[in-house]
C-alpha positions in Angstrom: 113.9 89.1 61.2 111.9 86.1 60.0 112.8 84.7 56.5 110.1 84.0 54.0 110.6 80.2 54.4 110.3 80.5 58.2 107.1 82.5 57.9 105.6 80.0 55.4 106.5 77.1 57.8 104.8 78.9 60.7 101.8 79.6 58.5 101.6 76.0 57.4 101.6 74.9 61.1 98.9 77.5 61.7 96.6 75.9 59.2 97.2 72.4 60.3 96.6 73.1 63.9 93.5 75.1 63.3 92.2 72.2 61.2 92.8 69.7 64.0 91.4 72.2 66.5 88.2 72.1 64.5 88.1 68.3 64.4 88.6 67.8 68.1 85.5 69.8 69.1 83.7 66.5 69.6 86.0 65.7 72.5 84.2 68.1 74.7 82.1 66.8 77.7 78.4 67.3 76.9 77.2 66.8 80.5 74.4 69.0 81.8 74.5 71.2 84.9 71.9 72.8 87.1 72.5 76.4 88.1 73.2 76.5 91.8 75.3 78.8 94.1 77.3 77.4 96.9 80.0 78.6 99.2 82.8 76.0 99.0 85.0 77.8 101.6 84.3 80.5 104.1 87.4 82.2 105.5 87.6 82.8 109.2 87.6 79.4 110.8 88.7 79.5 114.4 90.6 76.1 114.6 94.0 77.8 114.6 93.0 80.8 116.7 94.5 80.3 120.2 94.4 83.9 121.4 97.4 85.8 122.7 98.8 88.3 125.2 97.9 86.5 128.4 97.6 89.0 131.3 96.2 86.7 134.0 97.6 83.9 136.1 96.7 80.2 135.5 94.5 78.1 137.8 94.8 74.3 138.2 92.1 71.7 138.6 92.3 68.6 140.8 93.2 66.5 137.7 96.2 68.7 137.0 94.6 70.6 134.1 95.6 74.3 133.9 93.1 76.9 132.8 93.6 80.5 131.7 92.6 83.4 129.5 94.1 85.2 126.6 93.2 88.9 126.5 93.2 89.3 122.7 92.6 87.4 119.5 92.5 87.8 115.8 90.4 90.9 115.5 89.9 90.5 111.8 88.0 87.3 112.6 86.1 89.1 115.4 87.9 87.3 118.2 88.5 89.3 121.4 90.3 86.8 123.6 89.8 83.2 124.6 89.5 80.8 127.6 91.8 77.8 127.3 93.1 74.7 129.0 96.5 72.9 128.8 98.2 70.0 130.6 101.2 70.6 132.9 103.5 69.0 130.3 102.3 71.4 127.6 100.1 68.9 125.8 96.4 69.1 125.2 96.1 72.8 124.5 92.4 73.5 123.8 90.4 76.6 123.4 87.3 76.3 125.4 85.8 79.7 124.4 86.4 82.2 121.6 85.0 85.6 122.5 83.3 86.5 119.2 80.3 88.5 120.4 81.3 92.0 121.4 77.8 92.7 122.8 78.0 89.6 124.9 81.6 89.5 126.4 85.0 90.6 125.1 88.5 90.9 126.3 89.2 88.8 129.4 92.1 90.5 131.3 91.6 88.8 134.6 92.2 85.3 135.8 89.7 82.5 136.4 88.1 81.0 139.5 87.5 77.2 139.4 84.7 75.6 141.4 84.2 72.0 140.6 83.6 71.8 136.9 82.8 75.5 136.5 85.0 78.4 135.7 84.1 82.0 136.5 85.7 85.1 135.0 85.4 88.6 133.8 85.8 90.5 130.5 86.3 94.3 130.1 85.3 94.9 126.5 82.1 96.9 125.8 81.8 97.8 129.4 82.6 94.3 130.7 80.8 91.2 132.0 81.0 88.4 134.5 80.7 85.0 133.0 80.7 81.3 133.7 81.8 78.4 131.6 82.1 74.6 132.1 85.6 73.1 132.0 84.6 71.1 128.9 83.7 74.4 127.1 80.0 74.1 127.3 77.5 76.2 129.2 78.9 79.7 128.6 76.6 82.2 130.4 76.9 85.9 131.0 76.0 86.4 134.7 76.2 90.2 134.6 76.7 92.6 131.7 77.9 96.1 132.7 77.2 97.7 129.4 74.3 100.1 129.7 74.6 100.3 133.5 77.5 102.6 134.2 76.3 103.2 137.8 76.9 99.4 138.4 80.5 99.8 137.3 82.4 99.5 134.0 85.5 97.6 132.9 86.2 94.8 135.3 90.0 94.4 134.7 90.5 91.8 137.5 89.4 88.3 138.3 86.9 87.3 140.9 86.9 86.0 144.5 84.5 83.2 145.4 83.0 82.5 148.8 80.2 79.9 148.9 77.9 80.8 146.0 78.9 84.5 145.9 81.4 86.1 143.6 83.1 89.3 144.5 84.9 91.6 142.1 85.9 95.2 141.1 85.5 97.4 138.1 88.1 100.0 137.2 85.4 102.4 136.0 81.8 103.3 136.3 80.0 104.0 139.6 80.3 107.7 140.6 82.3 109.8 138.1 83.8 106.7 136.5 85.9 105.9 139.6 85.1 102.3 140.0 83.1 99.9 142.3 83.2 96.8 144.4 80.4 94.4 143.6 79.0 91.0 144.3 76.9 88.6 142.3 75.7 85.0 142.9 77.0 82.2 140.8 73.6 81.8 139.1 73.6 85.5 138.1 71.2 86.7 140.7 71.7 89.1 143.5 74.0 91.6 141.8 74.8 94.4 144.3 77.2 97.3 144.2 78.9 97.1 147.6 80.9 100.3 147.3 81.2 103.1 144.8 84.5 105.0 145.0 83.4 108.6 145.2 86.5 110.7 145.5 90.3 110.8 145.5 90.4 110.8 149.3 89.5 107.1 149.6 91.0 105.8 146.3 89.8 105.4 142.8 90.0 102.9 139.9 90.6 99.5 141.5 92.5 97.4 138.9 93.0 94.3 141.1 90.7 91.7 142.6 89.6 91.6 146.2 90.5 88.9 148.7 87.7 87.6 150.9 88.2 86.5 154.5 85.0 85.7 156.4 82.9 88.8 156.2 85.8 91.1 155.1 87.0 92.1 151.7 90.5 93.6 151.1 91.7 95.3 148.0 93.7 98.1 146.3 93.0 101.1 144.1 95.3 102.1 141.4 95.2 105.8 142.2 93.6 108.3 144.5 94.1 108.5 148.2 95.6 111.5 150.1 98.8 111.2 148.1 97.1 110.3 144.8 99.3 107.2 144.7 96.6 104.6 145.4 95.2 103.0 148.5 94.7 99.7 150.4 91.2 99.3 151.7 88.9 97.0 153.7 85.1 96.5 153.2 82.5 94.3 154.8 80.8 91.8 152.4 77.5 93.5 153.0 79.0 96.8 151.8 79.4 98.5 155.1 82.5 99.5 157.0 84.6 100.8 154.1 88.0 101.8 155.5 91.2 103.0 153.9 94.0 101.0 155.6 96.8 102.8 153.8 97.2 105.8 151.7 100.2 104.8 149.6 103.2 107.2 149.2 106.1 107.1 146.8 108.4 105.2 149.1 105.7 102.6 149.8 105.2 101.8 146.1 102.5 103.3 144.0 99.6 102.5 141.6 99.0 98.9 142.6 97.6 96.8 139.8 97.2 93.5 141.6 95.2 92.2 144.4 96.4 91.1 147.9 97.4 87.9 149.5 96.2 87.2 153.1 98.0 85.0 155.6 96.4 85.2 159.0 96.1 88.9 159.8 98.8 90.0 157.3 98.3 91.3 153.8 101.0 91.0 151.1 101.0 92.9 147.9 102.9 94.6 145.0 103.1 98.0 143.5 104.7 98.5 140.0 106.1 102.0 140.7 107.7 103.9 143.5 110.0 102.6 146.2 113.0 103.8 148.0 115.5 103.7 145.1 115.8 107.4 144.7 114.3 109.6 142.0 115.6 107.6 139.1 115.3 104.1 140.6 111.7 103.7 141.6 110.6 100.4 139.9 108.1 99.1 142.4 107.8 97.3 145.7 106.7 94.2 147.5 105.0 95.2 150.8 103.1 93.8 153.8 100.4 95.3 156.0 98.3 94.2 158.9 94.6 93.8 158.4 94.0 96.6 160.9 96.2 99.0 158.9 99.2 98.9 161.1 102.7 97.5 160.5 103.2 98.6 156.9 106.6 97.4 155.6 108.4 97.4 152.3 109.9 93.9 151.9 111.6 94.7 148.6 112.2 97.9 146.6 113.1 97.3 143.0 115.9 99.5 141.6 116.6 97.8 138.3 114.6 98.8 135.3 115.1 95.5 133.5 113.9 93.5 136.5 111.3 95.8 138.0 107.7 96.8 137.7 105.8 94.0 139.6 102.2 94.0 138.4 101.0 90.5 139.2 99.5 89.1 142.4 101.9 87.4 144.8 101.7 83.7 145.6 102.4 82.5 149.2 103.9 79.1 150.0 104.9 78.7 153.7 107.1 81.7 154.5 108.0 82.5 150.9 106.4 84.8 148.4 106.7 84.2 144.6 106.0 86.8 142.0 106.8 88.3 138.6 108.3 91.5 137.4 107.5 92.6 133.8 110.7 94.5 133.3 111.3 97.7 131.4 114.2 97.6 129.1 114.7 94.0 130.0 112.3 91.1 129.6 111.3 90.6 133.2 111.6 87.7 135.5 110.3 85.5 138.3 111.4 86.2 141.9 111.0 84.9 145.4 111.3 86.7 148.8 110.7 85.7 152.4 107.7 87.1 154.2 110.1 88.9 156.4 111.8 90.5 153.4 114.9 88.3 153.5 116.1 85.9 150.8 115.2 87.9 147.7 116.2 86.1 144.5 115.5 86.3 140.8 114.9 82.6 140.1 114.2 83.2 136.4 115.5 86.1 134.3 113.8 86.1 130.9 116.8 86.6 128.6 115.6 85.5 125.2 112.5 86.5 123.3 111.7 82.8 122.5 111.2 82.1 126.2 108.6 84.9 126.6 108.8 88.4 127.8 107.1 90.7 130.2 105.2 88.4 132.6 102.6 90.7 134.0 100.5 88.2 135.9 100.9 86.1 139.1 101.8 82.4 139.3 100.3 79.0 140.2 102.2 76.6 142.4 102.0 72.8 142.3 104.5 71.0 144.5 107.8 72.7 143.6 106.7 73.9 140.1 105.5 77.3 139.3 103.3 77.9 136.2 102.9 81.3 134.6 102.2 83.4 131.6 104.3 85.9 129.6 102.4 88.6 127.8 104.8 88.9 124.9 107.7 87.1 123.4 107.7 83.7 121.6 107.7 83.1 117.9 105.2 85.9 117.1 105.9 88.1 120.1 102.4 87.5 121.5 103.2 85.5 124.6 104.1 82.1 126.1 102.9 79.8 128.8 105.8 78.5 131.0 106.9 76.6 134.0 109.9 76.8 136.3 110.9 75.1 139.5 111.0 77.1 142.7 114.8 76.8 142.8 115.0 78.2 139.3 115.7 74.9 137.5 113.5 73.2 134.9 112.4 76.2 132.9 110.3 75.2 129.9 107.9 76.8 127.5 104.6 74.9 127.6 103.0 76.8 124.8 104.4 79.2 122.3 101.5 81.4 121.3 101.2 82.4 117.6 98.8 84.2 115.3 96.5 82.2 113.1 98.1 81.8 109.7 94.8 81.5 107.8 94.2 84.4 105.5 91.1 86.7 105.2 89.8 88.9 102.5 90.5 86.8 99.4 91.2 89.0 96.4 92.2 88.7 92.8 90.3 85.7 91.7 91.4 82.1 91.2 93.5 79.9 88.9 93.1 76.2 88.5 95.2 73.2 87.8 93.2 70.0 87.4 90.6 70.0 90.2 92.6 72.3 92.5 92.0 76.1 92.9 94.8 78.6 93.9 94.3 82.1 95.2 95.5 84.8 97.5 94.1 86.7 100.5 95.0 90.3 101.0 95.2 90.0 104.8 96.0 87.4 107.4 93.8 86.6 110.4 95.8 89.1 112.6 98.0 91.3 110.5 97.6 92.8 107.1 100.1 90.4 105.4 98.2 87.9 103.4 98.5 84.4 102.1 98.6 82.0 99.2 96.1 79.2 99.5 94.8 76.2 97.6 91.6 74.1 97.9 89.8 71.5 95.8 86.9 72.5 93.7 84.5 70.6 96.0 85.8 72.7 98.9 87.9 70.1 100.6 91.7 70.2 101.1 92.0 73.9 102.0 95.7 74.6 102.7 97.7 77.8 103.3 100.7 77.4 101.1 102.3 80.6 102.2 101.6 83.1 105.0 103.4 86.3 104.3 105.4 88.2 106.8 108.1 85.7 107.9 110.3 88.8 108.4 110.3 92.4 107.5 111.8 91.8 104.0 109.1 89.2 103.1 106.3 90.0 100.7 103.0 91.3 102.0 99.5 92.1 100.9 98.8 90.5 97.5 96.1 92.6 95.8 95.9 90.5 92.7 95.5 86.8 91.7 98.2 84.4 90.5 99.4 83.2 87.2 100.2 79.5 86.8 103.1 78.2 84.7 103.4 74.4 84.9 103.6 73.7 88.7 104.7 77.2 89.6 102.6 80.2 90.7 103.7 83.7 90.2 102.2 86.9 91.7 102.7 90.3 93.1 102.3 92.0 96.5 101.7 95.7 97.1 103.9 95.8 100.2 106.8 94.0 101.7 110.2 93.3 100.3 113.4 95.2 101.0 111.8 98.6 100.5 108.3 97.5 101.9 106.7 98.8 98.6 106.0 95.6 96.9 107.4 92.4 95.4 107.1 89.7 92.7 106.9 86.3 94.2 107.2 82.6 93.1 105.9 79.5 94.8 105.2 76.0 93.7 101.7 74.5 93.8 102.8 72.3 96.7 104.1 75.2 98.7 107.7 74.6 98.1 110.4 76.8 96.5 108.9 80.1 97.7 111.0 83.1 96.7 110.8 86.8 96.4 112.0 87.3 92.8 112.1 91.1 92.9 111.7 93.7 95.6 110.6 97.1 94.4 111.9 100.4 95.8 110.9 104.0 95.6 112.0 105.5 92.4 111.8 105.5 88.6 111.4 101.7 88.2 108.0 101.9 89.9 106.6 100.3 93.0 103.4 99.1 94.7 102.2 96.6 92.1 98.4 96.1 92.5 97.7 93.8 89.6 98.7 90.4 88.5 101.2 89.1 86.0 101.2 87.9 82.4 103.5 85.0 81.7 105.1 84.1 78.3 107.6 81.3 78.3 110.2 82.4 80.9 109.2 86.1 81.0 106.7 87.8 83.3 105.0 91.1 82.5 103.4 93.4 85.0 102.6 96.9 86.1 103.1 99.1 89.2 100.7 101.7 90.5 103.3 104.2 91.7 106.8 105.5 90.9 108.1 105.3 87.4 107.4 108.6 85.8 105.1 109.4 88.7 102.1 107.3 87.8 103.6 103.8 87.8 105.3 101.6 85.2 105.2 98.5 83.0 108.0 96.0 83.6 109.2 92.6 82.6 111.1 90.1 84.6 112.5 86.6 84.0 110.8 83.8 85.9 114.1 83.1 87.7 114.2 86.7 89.0 116.7 88.1 86.6 116.4 90.5 83.7 114.2 93.1 85.4 113.5 95.8 82.8 111.1 98.8 82.8 109.2 98.9 79.5 107.2 102.1 80.2 107.2 104.9 82.8 103.8 106.6 83.1 104.0 110.4 83.6 100.3 111.0 84.0 99.2 111.7 80.4 98.0 108.2 80.0 97.1 107.7 83.6 98.1 105.1 86.1 98.1 101.4 84.9 95.3 99.4 86.5 95.2 96.0 85.0 96.8 92.6 84.5 98.3 92.8 81.0 96.9 90.8 78.1 99.4 89.5 75.6 99.1 88.7 72.0 102.3 87.7 70.3 104.7 90.6 70.8 102.0 93.0 72.0 100.7 93.8 75.5 97.4 95.4 76.2 96.2 97.2 79.4 94.2 99.9 81.0 94.7 103.0 83.1 92.0 104.1 85.6 93.0 107.8 85.1 94.7 110.0 82.5 93.8 110.6 79.0 92.4 113.9 77.6 89.8 114.4 80.4 91.3 112.1 83.0 88.7 109.3 82.6 91.3 106.6 81.7 92.7 104.9 78.7 93.3 101.6 76.9 96.8 101.2 75.7 99.1 98.9 73.6 102.8 98.4 73.9 105.3 96.0 72.4 107.0 93.4 74.7 110.4 95.2 74.0 108.9 98.5 75.3 108.5 100.2 71.9 105.3 101.3 70.2 103.3 102.6 73.2 99.9 103.7 71.8 96.7 104.8 73.4 93.9 102.9 71.7 91.0 104.4 73.6 90.8 107.8 75.4 87.7 107.8 77.6 85.5 110.9 78.0 82.8 109.4 80.3 80.0 109.1 77.8 80.9 105.6 76.7 82.6 104.5 79.9 85.1 105.8 82.5 87.8 104.3 84.7 88.4 101.0 82.7 89.1 98.3 85.2 91.6 95.5 85.6 91.6 92.6 83.2 91.2 92.9 79.5 90.4 89.6 77.8 91.6 88.9 74.3 89.8 86.8 71.7 91.4 86.9 68.2 91.8 90.6 67.4 89.1 91.8 69.8 89.5 93.0 73.3 86.7 92.8 75.9 86.6 94.7 79.1 84.6 96.8 81.6 84.6 100.3 83.0 83.6 101.1 86.6 81.8 104.3 85.8 80.4 106.1 82.8 77.8 105.2 80.3 74.4 106.9 80.1 73.6 105.9 83.7 77.0 106.4 85.1 77.1 102.9 86.6 79.7 101.3 84.2 79.8 99.5 81.0 80.9 96.4 79.1 82.8 97.1 75.9 84.7 95.6 73.0 87.6 97.1 71.0 89.7 95.9 68.1 93.4 95.5 68.9 94.2 98.2 66.4 92.1 100.7 68.4 89.1 100.6 66.0 85.4 99.7 66.3 85.0 100.6 70.0 81.5 99.3 71.0 79.6 99.5 74.2 77.9 96.2 74.7 76.1 97.0 77.9 75.4 100.0 80.2 74.5 99.0 83.8 71.5 100.5 85.4 73.1 100.8 88.8 70.3 99.0 90.6 69.0 95.5 89.8 71.6 94.8 87.1 74.4 95.9 89.3 77.0 98.7 89.0 80.7 99.4 89.3 82.2 96.3 87.6 85.7 96.3 89.0 87.0 93.0 87.7 87.8 91.4 84.3 85.6 89.3 82.2 85.6 85.5 81.4 84.7 84.3 77.9 83.3 81.0 76.8 82.4 80.7 73.2 80.3 83.8 72.5 79.3 84.4 76.1 80.9 86.8 78.5 80.7 86.4 82.3 81.5 89.1 84.9 80.8 90.6 88.2 79.7 94.0 89.6 80.8 95.2 93.0 77.6 96.9 94.0 73.9 96.8 93.1 71.6 93.9 92.8 68.7 93.2 95.2 71.0 93.4 98.3 73.4 96.1 97.1 76.4 93.7 97.3 77.0 93.0 93.7 76.1 90.5 91.0 77.3 87.9 88.6 76.0 88.4 85.0 76.3 87.0 81.5 76.3 88.8 78.2 76.7 87.7 74.6 79.7 89.2 72.7 77.2 91.0 70.4 75.6 92.7 73.4 72.5 90.6 73.6 71.3 88.1 76.2 72.2 90.1 79.4 71.1 88.2 82.5 71.9 88.5 86.2 72.9 85.0 87.4 73.5 85.8 91.1 72.8 88.6 93.5 75.1 88.6 96.5 74.2 88.8 100.2 76.6 89.3 103.1 75.8 85.9 104.6 76.9 84.0 101.4 79.7 86.4 100.5 79.9 89.8 98.8 80.9 91.8 97.0 83.0 89.8 94.5 86.7 90.5 94.6 88.2 89.1 91.4 87.5 87.8 88.0 85.6 84.6 87.5 87.1 81.3 86.6 85.0 79.0 84.3 85.6 75.3 84.7 83.3 72.6 83.5 80.1 74.7 83.3 80.7 76.3 86.7 82.0 79.7 87.7 84.4 80.0 90.6 85.2 83.2 92.3 85.9 85.0 95.6 84.3 87.7 97.7 86.4 89.9 100.0 83.8 90.1 102.7 80.8 88.2 103.8 80.5 84.6 105.1 81.6 83.6 108.5 83.1 86.5 110.5 82.8 88.7 107.3 86.2 87.4 106.2 85.3 86.4 102.6 84.4 83.2 100.7 85.3 81.1 97.7 82.1 80.3 95.8 80.9 78.1 93.0 78.1 79.0 90.6 76.9 76.2 88.3 75.5 77.5 85.1 72.1 76.7 83.5 71.4 73.3 82.2 72.8 73.8 78.7 75.5 71.7 76.9 79.0 72.9 77.7 80.6 74.7 74.7 83.5 72.6 73.4 86.9 74.1 73.7 88.5 75.4 70.5 92.2 75.0 69.8 93.7 78.1 68.2 97.1 79.1 67.0 98.9 82.5 66.8 102.2 83.4 65.2 104.4 85.0 67.9 107.8 86.6 68.0 111.1 84.8 67.2 109.4 82.4 64.8 107.4 80.7 67.6 103.8 79.6 67.6 101.3 79.9 70.5 98.8 77.2 70.8 95.9 78.2 73.0 92.5 77.0 74.3 90.1 78.4 77.0 91.2 78.0 80.6 87.7 76.7 81.5 88.6 73.6 79.6 90.2 71.6 82.5 91.5 68.1 82.1 92.5 68.4 78.4 96.0 67.5 77.1 97.7 69.1 74.1 98.9 66.2 71.8 101.0 66.3 68.7 101.6 64.0 65.7 103.5 64.3 62.4 100.5 62.9 60.3 96.9 61.9 60.7 97.4 58.3 59.9 96.7 55.7 62.7 97.6 56.2 66.3 100.7 57.7 67.9 99.4 60.9 69.4 101.9 62.1 72.0 101.5 64.7 74.8 103.4 67.8 74.1 106.3 68.2 76.5 105.9 72.0 77.1 103.7 72.8 80.1 100.7 75.0 79.4 100.6 78.4 81.0 97.4 80.1 82.2 97.3 83.6 80.7 94.3 85.9 80.3 91.6 83.3 80.2 93.6 80.8 78.1 95.9 77.9 78.5 98.9 78.6 76.2 101.8 76.5 74.9 104.6 78.2 73.0 106.5 76.0 70.6 109.1 76.4 67.9 107.6 74.9 64.7 109.6 72.4 62.7 110.2 72.9 59.0 107.6 70.2 58.3 103.9 70.4 59.1 102.8 69.0 62.4 99.3 68.3 63.7 97.9 69.1 67.2 94.8 68.2 69.0 93.2 68.6 72.4 92.4 65.3 74.1 90.5 64.6 77.3 91.6 61.2 78.8 
């Protein structure tokens, strides 16, 4: 309990600080701004998107450069695979083409053909396509699009064969009854012709592999069909005549071939991933040979080991030795060699560690005594590697460890600022729904990912709210991740160091799945969870070092589920619930920081608002906020309410159209002007930015969002130097969200006002608006002469304010805001 003298001392400090706060108003910058909207960062850059899951062999140019394809990419950025190049020593990895247009080409599963300075390949997505691309990345052209022409074939899984100026290929589907075709097309895109449509199981269906061309003959395989329904080996003239099944595969031969054939003289060599002579339980594929007239079929190798079986890639022939890969089952696969007579079989590389790569499904490229290949999985992110190994098994090396892009997408929760630097979170990452913490300068430069969540299964994931800044440390919450995968509280410094999960939530009465941000007071954090507790979430507090976790309130449904970052005033916390109350339309509540005194201040009935949304803002003894629904037009409201629960007033009812509707985020206050966002409505239906005076007058729409420049907004606004900064969860490049800046009308900036409040434990809170960037809090024992000194306590950004908590001395002390 405070003594009378302690209270008088605090009150004395209160008066002196408020006096100086009034005197320093002249320190404010009176510069004028023009109102303009600009996107300062668009999420979804492709600079770190390499692609992943390579399923095709590499091809090498005369200068030694290797070229290949990645079958997939970061789908949240709209990337469906890539074409790349890399040097034989692993240097110079460059993406030549990101497949970002699904209607154009998507998903290259097959390998490339190199002719001079031109690469030719196929994609299977959206029906598939044949394309060409220069080796410097220019000149991308679709030569044949299969979409919309199913009789021409669909889904070319394999690469191409080139003879002169004609490309030959296969499609797995399309044709007659979706059974596949063999086609040709000229390198300029002309002359497309279907050479053969597979028309029944008797001659094979669904060719997954490429054809090999020899003079006027084409040779290939089908993945199924034939008399035994196990696939076939076929021959076809280049003019489409003379189709012949050379071999109807049986179980002992090897079944369901996925790769093409290798031709040496009049002998064909190939692989099948299943079947063989290993008995019922040991049929893991074969290597075989066959004469071009269909005679002399022989199994050269029958795989009987699940861990080193399932050959799916095309063979490579060098002299009298065949080289190939097995993708493995329970094991990780390997590289093998075998003589053309079936002798000398050897596993020259057994992939035994995930970091080396796993499951090589494609063939190899040979240069001298070095084999180059791809692994579909494994590596740091388990999405594949590029490797090399000598033909004697020595010299294995990973040339490229493929990884996901660590840039985030879908920024959410708004921004905080320190100096000229903005900090925020993204809900997702470019590939997985894990999320990031990022920073960037207010001019848009210096974008940096400070933390990409998901380092392991216990790491935090999916931040749904923004951050709170205390000195040089950021604190936040995530709705997933942690030991129980149901949310965390995290800490990270503004330079990206000292990241830590301070608390992992678990299912139960303490609550879990925090969706909203934190309030910080000294070394204590306050927050809410959306589930658990009494069944509808909880209010908790936690020390900034991770200790002292305490549940202050468990919601049982009567007051709804908490849905806001808490606002703090002295020893009281204020928040909202989006449900509960008498008719289930939500509430506004108050609770003491020790968990006592829970009180419902406002019980919504829909007429004056419903579903109050995250983020109350506190000014003196008045709370300002918004409801997503309710009001006379049902499109949401802006309201104010005294901290004692009295004088509830609707300041604005949205019309649901031009003014916007469904305001889901908190307000920002400058002087007597409120700024906020709506999530829908406006001219383009993607939300608005508006302003409104605290007496309800002066409503104006400042910005109507379009998808191209971001929308809808996804967090509260941050006001700094007469400009509003915010985020949108969608829109911009690749629809991945943006950070925007909206400069306000050409009016003088309102000077910041220094205020003081008496808090618990005989402490005093000095506060000023968080839009006032660049100011220092200074103190002095008297007002005579110079000697103002910067206060040592670091300001904390809380609910639209910079706050410094001090223990007042017995004598009076003067404080001011100063902008150097």
